[in-house]
C-alpha positions, -999 to 999 in steps of 0.1 A, spaced: -388 -562 -376 -365 -592 -377 -341 -602 -350 -312 -593 -374 -325 -558 -380 -332 -553 -343 -296 -564 -335 -282 -541 -363 -302 -512 -350 -291 -518 -314 -254 -520 -324 -257 -488 -345 -272 -470 -314 -244 -483 -293 -218 -470 -317 -234 -435 -317 -239 -435 -279 -217 -458 -258 -240 -453 -228 -271 -466 -247 -286 -496 -227 -314 -503 -251 -351 -496 -250 -366 -501 -215 -402 -492 -223 -422 -460 -223 -434 -466 -187 -398 -463 -174 -390 -430 -192 -374 -408 -165 -387 -376 -183 -423 -386 -177 -441 -372 -146 -450 -396 -119 -417 -415 -120 -407 -404 -85 -380 -425 -69 -393 -445 -39 -377 -457 -7 -389 -483 18 -399 -468 52 -415 -485 82 -447 -470 95 -442 -458 131 -478 -469 141 -484 -503 125 -447 -512 117 -454 -522 81 -429 -514 54 -442 -489 28 -428 -475 -4 -429 -437 -2 -413 -409 -23 -378 -399 -11 -389 -364 -2 -416 -376 21 -392 -401 37 -366 -374 44 -393 -350 58 -409 -373 82 -380 -397 90 -387 -422 118 -421 -406 125 -437 -417 92 -473 -428 95 -488 -446 65 -521 -436 48 -540 -465 63 -531 -455 99 -538 -419 91 -573 -429 78 -579 -450 110 -568 -421 132 -591 -396 114 -620 -420 117 -615 -425 154 -612 -387 159 -644 -382 138 -665 -406 159 -650 -391 191 -659 -401 227 -697 -395 222 -701 -429 204 -688 -449 234 -713 -464 258 -711 -452 294 
């Protein structure tokens, strides 16, 4: 479509719906699953800032542990004290 037709279409949509902001892409569609709002939280172990879903941030609060630290902790627990030299 031409720019003129695009502009006319946009203005027509604005007249029908005053809250219309224009097309923002299919990836940003709020009705699609997987578009969970994220919030930045600091990991309590490594201190790095991580983007996590709002629900997880509210659940764990200041005690949030990122996936990297969780993986490291499970690896240490799996090896256990038997792998250390006496």
